[in-house]
N, C-alpha and C positions, 0 to 999 in steps of 0.2 A: 222717449229716450229715457234711459236706465243710468243711476247715479249708484255710486259706491260709497261706506262709509268709509271703510279700509281700505289703505295702500299700502304698496311694501318698495322700499327705494330697491336695488340693484347691489348694493353691498349687504341687507339687511337678507336679501331675499340666498344668494349665496350662502351665508349661515344657515338658514332653513334648512337649505338643500344637503348643507354638511352633515345636519343635526338628523334628516329624517334616514340621509344614508346608514347613520350611524343609530339610531335609534329605533329606527320606523314609524308608526304612524306617529303621529305628534299633537298637541293643540294649546292652541294661545290661548291663555287667562288674565282679564285688567280688572282684579279684583278691588281696588280703591283699599286695600287691609292693610296690614303689618309690611315689614322688611323694607320692599322698596316703595309701599304707596300705593300708585295708580301705575305702575311699571308695567309694560307689556311682560310676561310671564311664559314660557311654553314648558310644556312636559311630556313625556310619555302620557298618550290616550290615556292611560289604563290609569295612572298615578292620578288623574284629576276626577273630583265628584262634579258632576254637574247637576244642578238641579232645575225649579221651575223656576228658582230668582238670577236664572243664569240668561243672557241674551244673545242670539248669534246675531255679528254685524259683518260677517262673510266669512272669503274665504281667504289667505295668503298660501301662493306655493303649493295649493290641495291640504293647508292646514285649516280649522275651523279657528276663528276668532269671538272670545266670548266675552262679555263684559257683564259684573255681577248689574242684576237694574237699580239699586241703586246709585250707584257709581254712573249708569248710561243716563239716567235724569240729569245729571250733570253736564255729559256728554254728547247728550242727545242732540245738538243745534253744533257740534263740530264735526270736521271731518279728518282723521287718524291717520298720519303715512309713519310708519314704523322703521325708524334706521335702528343703525347700533352706536355705539360710541366706546371708545376703550375705558379700561376701570372694571373692576368687580365691582361687581350690586351688591346687596344685601339678601338675594331672593336664594331658593331652589334651583332656579331655572336653567337650564339645562346649557347655554349658553356661558357660562360663568366661569368655568374651569378653562375658559378659553380666553381668558384676559377682558373681554368685554361686556357689552349689556345692551340690550333692547332701549328703547326710548323712544318718545312719542313727538312728533311732530303734529301740530294743530293748525288751524282752520276754521273760520265762521261756515258753515255752511253760505254756499249762494242762496237767494231766494226762491228762484229755482228747486235748486236740491233740496231744501228745508221742507216745501212745500209737498216735493215727490216723495222721501224720505217719512216725514213726520205726519203726514194725513194719514 
């Protein structure tokens, strides 16, 4: 059986596809740094520098979702669902001008998921 670390709501997927149509190739990144902290942010692919400290968690609507390894240590036992909410975040993420921002709903992985994903 295959398990995933990240998923996306229908509403958030619609926004991702709207942004892809406008900007082309995109990338999600969750850094845990400044601005919106650990909020998921979406950028044009060429605008985001990745290195060996970034971990690929999966793809949402064809957009790779990365997390910094330091953040991953805190989140590795959770399943993340990306959603949207009204309001402006304080980041440079592409959805901000739309008056919305991406947020995370998380839950602890089941024992079976945890074994498959973290061993």
